[in-house]
Structures are given as C-alpha cells and as structure tokens.
MDAnalysis code that builds the backbone (N, CA, C; Angstrom):
import MDAnalysis as mda
import numpy as np

u = mda.Universe.empty(495, n_residues=165, atom_resindex=np.repeat(np.arange(165), 3), trajectory=True)
u.add_TopologyAttr("name", ["N", "CA", "C"] * 165)
u.add_TopologyAttr("resid", np.arange(1, 166))
u.add_TopologyAttr("resname", ["MET", "ARG", "TRP", "SER", "CYS", "ARG", "GLN", "TYR", "ARG", "ALA", "LEU", "LEU", "PRO", "GLY", "TYR", "ILE", "GLU", "ARG", "GLU", "LEU", "SER", "PRO", "LYS", "GLN", "ARG", "GLU", "ARG", "VAL", "SER", "ARG", "HIS", "LEU", "SER", "THR", "CYS", "ALA", "GLU", "CYS", "TYR", "MET", "ALA", "HIS", "THR", "GLU", "GLN", "ARG", "GLN", "ILE", "ALA", "ARG", "GLU", "LEU", "ALA", "ILE", "SER", "LEU", "PRO", "ARG", "ILE", "GLY", "ALA", "ALA", "ARG", "ALA", "GLY", "GLU", "GLN", "ALA", "LEU", "ARG", "LEU", "GLU", "LYS", "ILE", "ARG", "ALA", "GLY", "VAL", "MET", "HIS", "GLU", "MET", "ARG", "GLN", "PRO", "LYS", "PRO", "PRO", "MET", "ARG", "LEU", "TYR", "GLN", "ALA", "ARG", "TYR", "SER", "LEU", "VAL", "ALA", "LEU", "ILE", "LEU", "ILE", "VAL", "THR", "LEU", "LEU", "MET", "PRO", "TRP", "THR", "MET", "ARG", "GLY", "GLN", "ALA", "PHE", "SER", "LEU", "PRO", "THR", "PRO", "PRO", "GLN", "PRO", "GLU", "GLN", "ILE", "ASP", "PRO", "PRO", "GLY", "THR", "PRO", "VAL", "VAL", "ALA", "LEU", "PRO", "THR", "ALA", "ASP", "ALA", "ALA", "THR", "LEU", "THR", "ALA", "THR", "LEU", "GLN", "ALA", "ASN", "TYR", "ALA", "PRO", "GLN", "PRO", "GLY", "ALA", "THR", "GLU", "ALA", "PRO"])
u.atoms.positions = np.array([
    [87.184, 238.858, 80.670],
    [86.810, 237.451, 79.798],
    [87.394, 236.427, 80.703],
    [86.551, 235.480, 81.245],
    [86.737, 234.293, 82.004],
    [87.245, 233.182, 80.966],
    [88.073, 232.206, 81.218],
    [88.696, 231.254, 80.383],
    [88.226, 230.043, 80.899],
    [88.062, 229.113, 79.950],
    [87.686, 227.571, 80.445],
    [88.929, 226.648, 80.660],
    [88.419, 225.741, 81.361],
    [89.365, 224.839, 81.545],
    [90.538, 224.344, 80.289],
    [89.268, 224.120, 79.179],
    [90.065, 223.431, 77.956],
    [91.050, 224.701, 77.684],
    [90.759, 226.015, 77.557],
    [92.049, 226.937, 77.140],
    [93.370, 226.940, 78.249],
    [92.968, 226.607, 79.424],
    [93.915, 226.657, 80.242],
    [94.991, 225.380, 79.898],
    [94.411, 224.338, 79.648],
    [94.929, 223.074, 79.802],
    [95.742, 223.550, 78.058],
    [95.269, 224.141, 77.398],
    [95.964, 224.190, 76.223],
    [97.218, 224.907, 76.331],
    [97.423, 225.487, 77.264],
    [98.477, 226.204, 77.803],
    [99.603, 225.634, 78.511],
    [99.195, 224.545, 78.911],
    [100.099, 223.744, 80.075],
    [101.279, 223.387, 79.254],
    [101.479, 222.626, 78.153],
    [103.028, 222.425, 77.958],
    [103.741, 223.740, 77.674],
    [102.986, 224.973, 77.484],
    [103.877, 226.268, 77.321],
    [104.325, 226.607, 78.773],
    [103.396, 226.195, 79.708],
    [103.803, 226.642, 80.979],
    [104.901, 225.618, 81.589],
    [104.692, 224.495, 81.203],
    [105.933, 223.492, 81.723],
    [107.003, 223.804, 81.238],
    [107.153, 224.223, 79.888],
    [108.400, 224.508, 79.390],
    [108.931, 226.061, 79.562],
    [108.231, 226.676, 80.205],
    [108.366, 227.997, 80.562],
    [108.431, 228.915, 79.251],
    [107.543, 228.770, 78.371],
    [107.479, 229.469, 77.389],
    [106.228, 230.573, 77.103],
    [105.735, 230.658, 78.142],
    [104.300, 231.888, 78.115],
    [105.287, 232.809, 78.925],
    [104.399, 234.024, 78.576],
    [104.442, 235.500, 79.040],
    [104.627, 235.452, 80.456],
    [105.082, 236.221, 81.290],
    [105.099, 236.378, 82.736],
    [103.200, 236.668, 83.179],
    [102.656, 237.325, 82.550],
    [101.310, 237.418, 82.613],
    [100.516, 236.186, 82.320],
    [100.645, 235.455, 81.402],
    [100.134, 234.091, 80.968],
    [100.363, 233.295, 82.301],
    [101.613, 233.127, 82.567],
    [102.369, 232.161, 83.368],
    [101.758, 232.499, 84.983],
    [101.395, 233.953, 85.396],
    [100.431, 234.288, 86.481],
    [99.005, 233.650, 86.386],
    [98.512, 233.973, 84.946],
    [96.923, 233.437, 85.091],
    [96.973, 232.319, 85.361],
    [97.543, 231.251, 84.634],
    [97.746, 229.814, 84.584],
    [98.176, 229.117, 86.100],
    [98.985, 230.005, 86.670],
    [99.289, 229.316, 88.078],
    [97.994, 229.914, 89.133],
    [97.618, 230.835, 88.708],
    [96.256, 231.173, 89.893],
    [94.976, 229.947, 89.374],
    [95.033, 229.772, 88.129],
    [93.939, 228.534, 87.865],
    [94.138, 227.117, 88.438],
    [95.652, 227.226, 88.264],
    [96.196, 225.600, 88.660],
    [95.998, 225.390, 90.135],
    [95.965, 226.541, 90.898],
    [95.601, 226.655, 92.521],
    [94.195, 226.272, 93.015],
    [93.303, 226.574, 91.851],
    [91.967, 226.456, 92.294],
    [90.983, 225.423, 91.571],
    [91.807, 224.894, 90.746],
    [91.306, 223.732, 89.671],
    [91.794, 222.542, 90.021],
    [91.454, 221.651, 90.672],
    [91.909, 220.257, 91.059],
    [92.155, 219.493, 89.414],
    [91.057, 219.703, 88.926],
    [91.352, 218.679, 87.362],
    [92.651, 219.216, 86.691],
    [92.248, 220.696, 86.443],
    [93.358, 221.118, 85.554],
    [95.251, 220.663, 86.335],
    [94.983, 220.813, 87.903],
    [96.235, 220.413, 88.471],
    [96.472, 219.221, 88.102],
    [95.679, 218.222, 88.270],
    [96.111, 216.976, 87.787],
    [96.759, 216.590, 86.581],
    [95.983, 217.658, 85.335],
    [96.288, 217.576, 84.032],
    [97.998, 218.003, 84.245],
    [98.252, 218.892, 84.723],
    [99.403, 219.657, 84.739],
    [100.566, 218.701, 85.302],
    [100.299, 218.135, 86.515],
    [101.248, 217.170, 87.062],
    [101.702, 216.215, 86.219],
    [100.444, 215.297, 85.162],
    [100.570, 214.164, 84.592],
    [101.387, 214.821, 83.328],
    [101.194, 216.058, 82.917],
    [101.968, 216.429, 81.530],
    [103.571, 216.809, 81.884],
    [103.709, 217.027, 83.264],
    [104.921, 217.424, 83.743],
    [105.983, 216.311, 83.985],
    [105.138, 215.172, 84.552],
    [105.759, 213.871, 84.562],
    [106.166, 213.170, 83.376],
    [105.379, 213.508, 82.628],
    [105.501, 212.811, 80.859],
    [106.664, 213.619, 80.228],
    [106.984, 215.061, 80.395],
    [108.289, 215.892, 80.043],
    [109.261, 215.303, 80.908],
    [109.371, 215.282, 82.148],
    [110.264, 214.565, 82.708],
    [110.948, 213.690, 82.069],
    [110.144, 212.364, 82.155],
    [110.371, 211.212, 81.358],
    [110.904, 211.201, 79.822],
    [110.611, 212.055, 79.150],
    [110.792, 212.401, 78.103],
    [112.362, 212.900, 78.021],
    [112.620, 213.782, 78.859],
    [113.712, 214.449, 79.066],
    [115.166, 213.595, 79.236],
    [114.396, 212.567, 80.113],
    [115.563, 211.387, 80.602],
    [115.668, 210.383, 79.518],
    [114.486, 209.946, 78.728],
    [114.502, 208.731, 78.055],
    [115.334, 209.547, 76.298],
    [114.493, 210.519, 75.689],
    [115.068, 210.840, 74.722],
    [116.630, 210.796, 74.348],
    [117.443, 211.266, 75.213],
    [118.900, 210.943, 75.004],
    [119.435, 209.778, 74.802],
    [119.016, 208.939, 75.203],
    [119.314, 207.273, 74.743],
    [119.163, 206.935, 73.457],
    [117.867, 207.624, 72.754],
    [117.266, 207.005, 71.423],
    [118.766, 207.406, 70.316],
    [118.975, 206.434, 69.686],
    [120.118, 206.875, 68.379],
    [121.182, 206.971, 68.907],
    [122.128, 206.891, 67.940],
    [123.305, 206.945, 67.901],
    [124.186, 207.931, 67.300],
    [123.517, 208.849, 66.473],
    [124.135, 209.367, 65.370],
    [125.036, 210.636, 65.975],
    [125.453, 211.461, 65.113],
    [126.125, 212.426, 65.424],
    [125.434, 213.603, 66.227],
    [126.241, 214.329, 66.886],
    [125.157, 215.409, 68.025],
    [124.499, 216.099, 67.540],
    [124.781, 216.533, 65.855],
    [123.960, 217.860, 65.244],
    [122.594, 216.998, 64.793],
    [122.839, 215.880, 64.311],
    [121.819, 215.073, 63.613],
    [120.919, 214.576, 64.837],
    [121.449, 214.264, 65.976],
    [120.611, 213.573, 67.126],
    [119.999, 214.600, 67.889],
    [120.145, 216.032, 67.922],
    [119.620, 216.947, 68.493],
    [118.585, 217.396, 67.628],
    [118.857, 217.455, 66.099],
    [117.812, 217.854, 65.389],
    [116.643, 216.623, 65.297],
    [116.768, 215.512, 65.476],
    [115.890, 214.107, 65.569],
    [115.001, 214.153, 66.857],
    [115.759, 214.594, 67.945],
    [115.346, 214.841, 69.274],
    [114.371, 215.846, 69.409],
    [114.601, 216.905, 68.622],
    [113.956, 218.307, 68.755],
    [112.533, 217.730, 67.964],
    [112.519, 217.223, 66.812],
    [111.424, 216.590, 65.938],
    [110.291, 215.928, 66.887],
    [111.130, 214.658, 67.901],
    [110.335, 214.041, 68.429],
    [109.785, 214.753, 69.465],
    [110.582, 215.606, 70.248],
    [109.781, 216.493, 71.271],
    [108.706, 216.882, 70.620],
    [109.183, 217.968, 69.672],
    [107.854, 218.785, 69.136],
    [106.446, 217.937, 68.658],
    [106.704, 216.639, 68.198],
    [105.524, 215.834, 67.992],
    [104.781, 215.515, 69.434],
    [105.747, 214.975, 70.426],
    [104.894, 214.756, 71.640],
    [104.248, 215.777, 72.003],
    [104.769, 217.081, 72.230],
    [104.323, 218.246, 72.582],
    [102.951, 218.733, 71.687],
    [102.799, 218.397, 70.794],
    [101.724, 218.758, 69.662],
    [100.634, 217.787, 70.216],
    [101.097, 216.325, 70.521],
    [100.050, 215.649, 70.917],
    [99.401, 215.749, 72.319],
    [100.617, 216.483, 73.031],
    [99.826, 216.646, 74.386],
    [98.826, 218.120, 74.498],
    [99.193, 218.812, 73.477],
    [98.131, 219.913, 73.339],
    [96.705, 219.314, 73.056],
    [96.971, 218.435, 72.054],
    [95.267, 218.102, 71.464],
    [94.468, 217.474, 72.566],
    [93.271, 217.771, 72.447],
    [92.381, 217.420, 73.676],
    [92.095, 216.059, 73.366],
    [92.011, 215.037, 74.453],
    [91.756, 213.919, 74.831],
    [90.429, 213.021, 74.456],
    [90.255, 211.966, 73.660],
    [88.826, 211.979, 73.416],
    [88.284, 211.178, 74.630],
    [86.848, 211.607, 74.890],
    [86.105, 211.011, 76.230],
    [86.176, 209.396, 76.238],
    [86.763, 209.314, 77.331],
    [86.923, 207.759, 77.611],
    [85.527, 207.013, 77.906],
    [84.662, 207.587, 78.092],
    [83.372, 206.851, 78.338],
    [82.740, 206.280, 77.200],
    [83.226, 206.920, 75.835],
    [82.408, 206.562, 74.654],
    [83.208, 205.351, 74.373],
    [84.888, 204.936, 74.770],
    [85.287, 203.802, 74.833],
    [84.848, 202.684, 75.553],
    [84.499, 203.072, 76.409],
    [84.194, 202.163, 77.753],
    [82.621, 201.679, 77.440],
    [82.044, 202.610, 76.844],
    [80.603, 201.962, 76.581],
    [80.764, 201.137, 75.161],
    [81.471, 201.462, 74.200],
    [81.713, 200.505, 73.138],
    [82.162, 199.071, 73.674],
    [83.377, 199.088, 74.561],
    [83.865, 197.745, 74.929],
    [82.888, 196.979, 75.588],
    [82.242, 197.780, 76.372],
    [81.270, 197.242, 77.450],
    [80.197, 196.363, 76.269],
    [79.493, 197.247, 75.283],
    [78.446, 196.362, 74.708],
    [79.189, 195.341, 73.983],
    [80.348, 195.566, 73.360],
    [81.043, 194.491, 72.874],
    [81.097, 193.210, 73.607],
    [81.739, 193.454, 74.742],
    [81.493, 192.225, 75.890],
    [80.237, 191.832, 76.338],
    [79.365, 192.579, 76.193],
    [78.193, 191.999, 76.787],
    [77.590, 190.971, 75.579],
    [77.813, 191.621, 74.229],
    [77.032, 190.649, 73.074],
    [77.999, 189.358, 73.195],
    [79.348, 189.383, 73.336],
    [80.165, 188.162, 73.411],
    [79.694, 187.403, 74.582],
    [79.574, 187.725, 75.633],
    [78.960, 186.901, 76.769],
    [77.850, 186.255, 76.268],
    [76.885, 187.323, 75.909],
    [75.587, 186.486, 75.458],
    [75.756, 185.270, 74.404],
    [76.595, 185.553, 73.229],
    [76.478, 184.592, 72.041],
    [77.448, 183.433, 72.728],
    [77.943, 183.507, 73.748],
    [78.882, 182.380, 74.076],
    [78.147, 181.756, 75.037],
    [77.098, 182.286, 75.819],
    [76.164, 181.267, 77.124],
    [74.915, 180.881, 76.211],
    [74.672, 181.399, 75.211],
    [73.322, 181.411, 74.855],
    [73.311, 179.655, 74.053],
    [74.198, 178.881, 73.480],
    [74.238, 177.746, 73.470],
    [74.148, 176.884, 74.706],
    [74.988, 177.113, 75.497],
    [74.952, 176.424, 76.825],
    [73.446, 176.192, 77.594],
    [72.835, 177.382, 77.568],
    [71.880, 177.761, 78.388],
    [70.435, 176.917, 77.421],
    [70.754, 176.542, 76.361],
    [69.715, 176.440, 75.562],
    [69.879, 174.485, 75.213],
    [70.914, 174.247, 75.697],
    [71.287, 172.531, 75.468],
    [70.282, 172.022, 76.008],
    [69.579, 171.818, 77.174],
    [68.974, 170.924, 77.767],
    [67.133, 171.038, 77.292],
    [66.992, 172.300, 76.719],
    [65.677, 172.373, 76.131],
    [65.314, 172.309, 74.799],
    [64.077, 171.728, 74.523],
    [63.713, 171.355, 73.038],
    [62.846, 172.441, 72.606],
    [63.179, 173.281, 71.653],
    [62.568, 174.255, 70.914],
    [61.829, 173.958, 69.777],
    [60.344, 174.289, 69.741],
    [59.719, 174.029, 68.431],
    [58.697, 175.477, 68.357],
    [58.733, 175.624, 66.942],
    [57.932, 176.840, 66.638],
    [56.526, 176.448, 66.904],
    [55.768, 177.525, 67.417],
    [54.210, 177.339, 67.803],
    [53.312, 177.109, 66.682],
    [52.499, 176.142, 66.678],
    [51.699, 175.913, 65.394],
    [50.262, 176.487, 65.802],
    [49.469, 177.019, 64.884],
    [48.164, 177.508, 64.985],
    [47.003, 176.258, 65.456],
    [46.387, 176.726, 66.274],
    [45.433, 175.459, 66.665],
    [44.457, 174.846, 65.528],
    [44.298, 173.653, 65.369],
    [43.471, 173.140, 64.314],
    [41.764, 172.935, 64.519],
    [41.135, 173.208, 63.952],
    [39.721, 173.015, 64.300],
    [39.179, 171.967, 64.487],
    [38.581, 171.134, 65.342],
    [37.872, 169.957, 65.553],
    [36.918, 169.948, 64.672],
    [36.849, 168.655, 63.805],
    [35.890, 168.155, 63.252],
    [34.790, 167.558, 63.913],
    [33.768, 168.273, 63.991],
    [32.325, 167.949, 65.029],
    [31.319, 167.544, 64.266],
    [30.890, 166.556, 63.941],
    [29.191, 166.009, 63.642],
    [28.389, 166.586, 64.153],
    [27.680, 167.370, 63.956],
    [26.293, 167.968, 64.663],
    [25.262, 166.728, 65.035],
    [24.950, 166.456, 66.169],
    [24.031, 165.352, 66.290],
    [22.788, 165.706, 65.705],
    [22.021, 164.523, 65.008],
    [20.770, 164.570, 64.515],
    [20.739, 165.089, 63.046],
    [21.797, 165.169, 62.528],
    [21.868, 165.348, 61.136],
    [21.396, 164.006, 60.240],
    [20.634, 164.185, 59.629],
    [20.109, 163.416, 58.723],
    [20.959, 162.462, 57.741],
    [20.849, 161.368, 57.465],
    [21.690, 160.547, 56.480],
    [21.209, 160.427, 55.082],
    [21.668, 161.249, 54.329],
    [20.932, 161.070, 53.051],
    [21.263, 159.559, 52.405],
    [20.206, 159.044, 51.987],
    [20.333, 157.724, 51.159],
    [20.508, 157.812, 49.733],
    [21.271, 157.285, 49.480],
    [21.525, 157.313, 47.819],
    [20.752, 156.339, 47.087],
    [20.423, 156.480, 45.556],
    [19.252, 155.630, 45.154],
    [20.423, 154.192, 44.685],
    [19.724, 153.133, 44.845],
    [20.522, 152.047, 44.325],
    [19.903, 151.345, 43.152],
    [20.461, 150.252, 42.755],
    [19.783, 149.575, 41.767],
    [18.222, 149.199, 42.020],
    [17.975, 148.828, 43.050],
    [16.439, 148.501, 43.650],
    [15.846, 149.932, 44.162],
    [15.289, 150.417, 43.474],
    [14.336, 151.648, 43.890],
    [13.278, 151.537, 44.547],
    [12.569, 149.946, 44.402],
    [11.182, 150.086, 45.011],
    [11.538, 149.961, 46.418],
    [12.798, 149.467, 47.078],
    [12.898, 149.580, 48.480],
    [13.888, 150.767, 49.134],
    [13.725, 151.625, 48.318],
    [14.759, 152.840, 48.848],
    [14.114, 153.481, 49.884],
    [14.926, 153.433, 51.164],
    [14.210, 153.878, 52.370],
    [15.539, 154.915, 53.034],
    [15.127, 155.735, 53.763],
    [16.040, 156.483, 54.363],
    [16.089, 156.192, 55.894],
    [17.684, 156.030, 56.148],
    [17.560, 155.531, 57.788],
    [18.153, 156.991, 58.440],
    [17.693, 157.269, 59.198],
    [17.840, 158.643, 60.204],
    [18.366, 158.269, 61.220],
    [19.755, 159.347, 61.301],
    [20.374, 159.281, 63.067],
    [19.346, 159.976, 64.143],
    [19.601, 159.405, 65.343],
    [18.729, 160.044, 66.482],
    [19.305, 161.093, 66.484],
    [18.135, 162.316, 66.772],
    [18.493, 163.510, 66.807],
    [18.374, 164.221, 68.052],
    [18.390, 163.063, 69.243],
    [18.233, 163.386, 70.710],
    [17.555, 164.605, 71.176],
    [16.424, 164.701, 70.182],
    [15.146, 165.581, 70.681],
    [14.382, 165.160, 72.099],
    [14.310, 165.716, 72.865],
    [13.516, 165.298, 74.032],
    [12.072, 164.669, 73.637],
    [11.727, 163.591, 74.522],
    [10.683, 162.891, 74.306],
    [9.410, 163.681, 75.009],
    [8.431, 163.475, 74.383],
    [7.129, 164.239, 75.359],
    [7.035, 163.829, 76.690],
    [7.250, 164.979, 77.328],
    [6.874, 164.513, 78.980],
    [8.273, 164.284, 79.624],
    [9.489, 164.399, 79.023],
    [10.924, 164.147, 79.391],
    [11.415, 165.591, 79.970],
    [12.120, 165.387, 80.935],
    [12.573, 166.926, 81.529],
    [14.315, 166.834, 80.985],
    [14.763, 168.547, 81.103],
    [16.088, 168.303, 80.469],
    [17.194, 167.941, 81.434],
    [17.141, 167.589, 82.914],
    [17.748, 167.241, 83.892],
    [17.908, 165.821, 83.700],
    [19.270, 165.058, 83.542],
    [19.799, 164.250, 83.585],
    [19.136, 162.969, 84.548],
])
C-alpha cells in the first residue's frame, strides 16, 4: 500500500520526537529523502520543536511539578496543532486580493469622476412637423355670408415645371 504525503506529514511530529516504531521511522525517513515538500515541512516542524524546547522552560515560575505539568499541556497542544493540516493559503490570498481590489476601486472612483459631468440618458423626443399643404379649416364667424377658407400653399408642382430646383 502506497502512502500519500498527507499521511507522512501526520507522522512527522512522532518522527521528530522519536515516538514511532523503527519500521515507521524507516518508512518516513525514506520518504523524506525523496520528497522535497515533506522534507521542508519536516525541517520547519523540527525548528519549531527546538524553539519550543528552548522557550517553554522560561514560561511561568511555579513549582517544578506544576510547571512540568503545565509545560506538558502546552507542548501537547502545540504538537496537536502541528498535526492538523494547514488551510490552503491560496484561498486566503484570493480573498485578501479581492478585498484590496474593491478597496482601491472604491477609493479611486470619486477621484476619477471629479472632472466629468454625468447625466442619465434621455430618450429622444419626436419632432413636431406640420406637413406642407395641410388645409386650414376656417371656423364659422358671426358673419356667415363672408365665410371663405384660406388655404396654405401645398407646394404642388405647376404644370410644365420640373422637379430639379
């Protein structure tokens, strides 16, 4: 059965603390010699374990028994966190990049629009055109005997005229 890098990385804290069986240690050691990513994780965890070993004895000034118990709880908590898989950084980077982009656009929008006047488009209005040659209707007046209609010129061609101006 072939193991994945995730399974080997779960064994790294035990490998660093020499808590694995000899067979498991040999298997992890062979994998670390062939996989550069797991080797980098191993060196990182080993460095953290060294820093904890140096720094933890300085924490607190209680009695020796209480201090050892407290330090063991801290060490167990840190080792438990080291065994947990880390969330993918790409997701965080994408979120922060999107927030930064929105912030930049929001801050630059008023500056770029400062010199421009914006108005909403209005629909075109139809023109009022009176067609030529429309007859004028004469309304009846008090003097019905002199009722005549005045007509507008209808621009009709005269007999013998051409269409060219």
